[in-house]
N, CA, C and O atoms as CSV, one atom per row, in Angstrom:
chain,resi,resn,atom,element,x,y,z
A,1,UNK,N,N,20.993,33.844,13.465
A,1,UNK,CA,C,21.372,32.604,12.829
A,1,UNK,C,C,20.582,31.445,13.483
A,1,UNK,O,O,20.651,31.278,14.701
A,2,UNK,N,N,19.841,30.651,12.700
A,2,UNK,CA,C,19.089,29.526,13.261
A,2,UNK,C,C,19.962,28.453,13.761
A,2,UNK,O,O,21.053,28.207,13.247
A,3,UNK,N,N,19.454,27.785,14.814
A,3,UNK,CA,C,20.226,26.663,15.410
A,3,UNK,C,C,19.617,25.351,14.982
A,3,UNK,O,O,18.459,25.309,14.565
A,4,UNK,N,N,20.396,24.256,15.080
A,4,UNK,CA,C,19.874,22.949,14.848
A,4,UNK,C,C,19.792,22.593,13.361
A,4,UNK,O,O,20.412,23.207,12.493
A,5,UNK,N,N,18.991,21.569,13.135
A,5,UNK,CA,C,18.852,20.976,11.796
A,5,UNK,C,C,17.358,21.056,11.405
A,5,UNK,O,O,16.489,20.869,12.257
A,6,UNK,N,N,17.061,21.333,10.120
A,6,UNK,CA,C,15.691,21.326,9.644
A,6,UNK,C,C,15.198,19.920,9.650
A,6,UNK,O,O,15.946,18.990,9.346
A,7,UNK,N,N,13.937,19.744,9.994
A,7,UNK,CA,C,13.289,18.406,9.981
A,7,UNK,C,C,13.395,17.728,8.675
A,7,UNK,O,O,13.500,16.503,8.627
A,8,UNK,N,N,13.372,18.479,7.586
A,8,UNK,CA,C,13.488,17.927,6.271
A,8,UNK,C,C,14.906,17.362,5.972
A,8,UNK,O,O,15.097,16.600,5.024
A,9,UNK,N,N,15.856,17.747,6.783
A,9,UNK,CA,C,17.261,17.282,6.576
A,9,UNK,C,C,17.626,16.107,7.476
A,9,UNK,O,O,18.755,15.620,7.422
A,10,UNK,N,N,16.663,15.633,8.325
A,10,UNK,CA,C,16.987,14.520,9.232
A,10,UNK,C,C,16.984,13.210,8.441
A,10,UNK,O,O,16.273,13.094,7.442
A,11,UNK,N,N,17.800,12.191,8.895
A,11,UNK,CA,C,17.806,10.905,8.267
A,11,UNK,C,C,16.446,10.228,8.326
A,11,UNK,O,O,15.681,10.463,9.262
A,12,UNK,N,N,16.137,9.404,7.356
A,12,UNK,CA,C,14.873,8.728,7.299
A,12,UNK,C,C,15.065,7.221,7.002
A,12,UNK,O,O,15.975,6.821,6.276
A,13,UNK,N,N,14.175,6.412,7.591
A,13,UNK,CA,C,14.151,4.998,7.371
A,13,UNK,C,C,12.676,4.549,7.040
A,13,UNK,O,O,11.726,5.322,7.162
A,14,UNK,N,N,12.552,3.269,6.620
A,14,UNK,CA,C,11.239,2.751,6.413
A,14,UNK,C,C,10.953,1.670,7.410
A,14,UNK,O,O,11.819,0.828,7.643
A,15,UNK,N,N,9.804,1.642,8.006
A,15,UNK,CA,C,9.470,0.696,9.032
A,15,UNK,C,C,9.424,-0.725,8.474
A,15,UNK,O,O,8.899,-0.959,7.386
A,16,UNK,N,N,9.985,-1.678,9.240
A,16,UNK,CA,C,10.017,-3.089,8.724
A,16,UNK,C,C,8.658,-3.726,8.801
A,16,UNK,O,O,8.424,-4.699,8.085
A,17,UNK,N,N,7.727,-3.243,9.631
A,17,UNK,CA,C,6.393,-3.826,9.709
A,17,UNK,C,C,5.397,-3.184,8.808
A,17,UNK,O,O,4.795,-3.883,7.993
A,18,UNK,N,N,5.176,-1.890,8.894
A,18,UNK,CA,C,4.137,-1.234,8.143
A,18,UNK,C,C,4.576,-0.578,6.844
A,18,UNK,O,O,3.759,-0.237,5.989
A,19,UNK,N,N,5.899,-0.410,6.715
A,19,UNK,CA,C,6.433,0.134,5.423
A,19,UNK,C,C,6.386,1.651,5.356
A,19,UNK,O,O,6.791,2.231,4.349
A,20,UNK,N,N,5.904,2.302,6.397
A,20,UNK,CA,C,5.815,3.744,6.355
A,20,UNK,C,C,7.188,4.378,6.714
A,20,UNK,O,O,7.944,3.830,7.516
A,21,UNK,N,N,7.484,5.545,6.098
A,21,UNK,CA,C,8.750,6.212,6.416
A,21,UNK,C,C,8.706,6.880,7.793
A,21,UNK,O,O,7.654,7.380,8.192
A,22,UNK,N,N,9.803,6.901,8.514
A,22,UNK,CA,C,9.881,7.633,9.751
A,22,UNK,C,C,11.245,8.322,9.826
A,22,UNK,O,O,12.209,7.876,9.204
A,23,UNK,N,N,11.314,9.401,10.585
A,23,UNK,CA,C,12.584,10.138,10.653
A,23,UNK,C,C,13.229,9.977,11.984
A,23,UNK,O,O,12.617,9.517,12.948
A,24,UNK,N,N,14.509,10.372,12.026
A,24,UNK,CA,C,15.372,10.260,13.196
A,24,UNK,C,C,14.753,11.032,14.365
A,24,UNK,O,O,14.181,12.106,14.182
A,25,UNK,N,N,14.882,10.454,15.591
A,25,UNK,CA,C,14.449,11.154,16.765
A,25,UNK,C,C,15.617,11.248,17.743
A,25,UNK,O,O,16.493,10.384,17.734
A,26,UNK,N,N,15.645,12.232,18.547
A,26,UNK,CA,C,16.713,12.454,19.520
A,26,UNK,C,C,16.949,11.273,20.405
A,26,UNK,O,O,18.095,10.974,20.740
A,27,UNK,N,N,15.829,10.542,20.826
A,27,UNK,CA,C,16.004,9.449,21.703
A,27,UNK,C,C,16.667,8.252,21.074
A,27,UNK,O,O,17.143,7.354,21.770
A,28,UNK,N,N,16.699,8.237,19.696
A,28,UNK,CA,C,17.347,7.222,18.985
A,28,UNK,C,C,18.745,7.514,18.529
A,28,UNK,O,O,19.335,6.779,17.737
A,29,UNK,N,N,19.283,8.642,19.064
A,29,UNK,CA,C,20.557,9.127,18.614
A,29,UNK,C,C,21.731,8.110,18.715
A,29,UNK,O,O,22.574,8.017,17.823
A,30,UNK,N,N,21.745,7.373,19.814
A,30,UNK,CA,C,22.909,6.474,20.006
A,30,UNK,C,C,22.660,5.059,19.331
A,30,UNK,O,O,23.597,4.285,19.134
A,31,UNK,N,N,21.388,4.770,18.998
A,31,UNK,CA,C,21.092,3.431,18.461
A,31,UNK,C,C,20.429,3.529,17.116
A,31,UNK,O,O,19.757,2.575,16.724
A,32,UNK,N,N,20.565,4.607,16.380
A,32,UNK,CA,C,19.910,4.803,15.059
A,32,UNK,C,C,20.187,3.590,14.165
A,32,UNK,O,O,19.257,3.125,13.507
A,33,UNK,N,N,21.338,3.081,14.106
A,33,UNK,CA,C,21.655,1.958,13.247
A,33,UNK,C,C,20.839,0.730,13.572
A,33,UNK,O,O,20.630,-0.110,12.697
A,34,UNK,N,N,20.370,0.595,14.795
A,34,UNK,CA,C,19.603,-0.575,15.212
A,34,UNK,C,C,18.128,-0.413,15.097
A,34,UNK,O,O,17.397,-1.403,15.134
A,35,UNK,N,N,17.657,0.796,14.958
A,35,UNK,CA,C,16.177,1.096,14.844
A,35,UNK,C,C,15.618,0.567,13.569
A,35,UNK,O,O,16.102,0.856,12.474
A,36,UNK,N,N,14.536,-0.252,13.740
A,36,UNK,CA,C,13.892,-0.887,12.490
A,36,UNK,C,C,12.396,-0.524,12.454
A,36,UNK,O,O,11.772,-0.642,11.399
A,37,UNK,N,N,11.817,-0.092,13.564
A,37,UNK,CA,C,10.377,0.085,13.546
A,37,UNK,C,C,10.058,1.530,13.897
A,37,UNK,O,O,10.843,2.208,14.560
A,38,UNK,N,N,8.884,1.997,13.440
A,38,UNK,CA,C,8.492,3.392,13.654
A,38,UNK,C,C,7.819,3.608,15.010
A,38,UNK,O,O,7.747,4.740,15.489
A,39,UNK,N,N,7.312,2.501,15.651
A,39,UNK,CA,C,6.607,2.606,16.907
A,39,UNK,C,C,6.693,1.334,17.724
A,39,UNK,O,O,7.157,0.302,17.240
A,40,UNK,N,N,6.240,1.414,18.977
A,40,UNK,CA,C,6.195,0.231,19.780
A,40,UNK,C,C,5.149,-0.744,19.237
A,40,UNK,O,O,5.313,-1.959,19.352
A,41,UNK,N,N,4.102,-0.226,18.659
A,41,UNK,CA,C,3.052,-1.110,18.076
A,41,UNK,C,C,3.662,-1.956,16.976
A,41,UNK,O,O,3.456,-3.169,16.951
A,42,UNK,N,N,4.394,-1.357,16.084
A,42,UNK,CA,C,5.059,-2.127,14.992
A,42,UNK,C,C,6.111,-3.083,15.547
A,42,UNK,O,O,6.250,-4.208,15.068
A,43,UNK,N,N,6.828,-2.644,16.528
A,43,UNK,CA,C,7.878,-3.476,17.120
A,43,UNK,C,C,7.269,-4.725,17.791
A,43,UNK,O,O,7.932,-5.759,17.872
A,44,UNK,N,N,6.072,-4.641,18.248
A,44,UNK,CA,C,5.386,-5.718,18.921
A,44,UNK,C,C,4.900,-6.788,17.892
A,44,UNK,O,O,4.403,-7.847,18.275
A,45,UNK,N,N,5.059,-6.479,16.581
A,45,UNK,CA,C,4.789,-7.458,15.557
A,45,UNK,C,C,3.410,-7.288,14.962
A,45,UNK,O,O,3.034,-8.102,14.118
A,46,UNK,N,N,2.647,-6.318,15.329
A,46,UNK,CA,C,1.323,-6.122,14.671
A,46,UNK,C,C,1.535,-5.677,13.274
A,46,UNK,O,O,2.527,-5.027,12.944
A,47,UNK,N,N,0.599,-6.030,12.458
A,47,UNK,CA,C,0.580,-5.579,11.066
A,47,UNK,C,C,0.083,-4.206,10.934
A,47,UNK,O,O,-0.219,-3.577,11.948
A,48,UNK,N,N,-0.028,-3.689,9.762
A,48,UNK,CA,C,-0.585,-2.338,9.540
A,48,UNK,C,C,-2.035,-2.346,9.945
A,48,UNK,O,O,-2.687,-3.390,9.957
A,49,UNK,N,N,-2.535,-1.175,10.278
A,49,UNK,CA,C,-3.925,-0.961,10.744
A,49,UNK,C,C,-4.906,-1.464,9.677
A,49,UNK,O,O,-5.940,-2.018,10.053
A,50,UNK,N,N,-4.654,-1.311,8.397
A,50,UNK,CA,C,-5.543,-1.706,7.387
A,50,UNK,C,C,-5.737,-3.176,7.298
A,50,UNK,O,O,-6.729,-3.609,6.709
A,51,UNK,N,N,-4.812,-4.032,7.871
A,51,UNK,CA,C,-4.920,-5.458,7.752
A,51,UNK,C,C,-5.742,-6.047,8.879
A,51,UNK,O,O,-5.892,-7.268,8.927
A,52,UNK,N,N,-6.290,-5.241,9.803
A,52,UNK,CA,C,-7.064,-5.767,10.955
A,52,UNK,C,C,-8.402,-6.297,10.396
A,52,UNK,O,O,-8.945,-5.740,9.443
A,53,UNK,N,N,-8.903,-7.340,10.980
A,53,UNK,CA,C,-10.201,-7.896,10.694
A,53,UNK,C,C,-11.299,-6.964,11.226
A,53,UNK,O,O,-11.197,-6.439,12.335
A,54,UNK,N,N,-12.349,-6.769,10.418
A,54,UNK,CA,C,-13.375,-5.901,10.851
A,54,UNK,C,C,-14.682,-6.632,10.975
A,54,UNK,O,O,-15.692,-6.033,11.342
């Protein structure tokens, strides 16, 4: 009998900065309702990679 939950069954949110979907992580277990960003980079307020000046 398999243990745990399939990755496809985990909750999903959309990042407030880049708009990409991201899934639940164990380290966010207690604060999932407060999580808004997919990464530290997005949390720091940077835009998506495609919007960088080249």
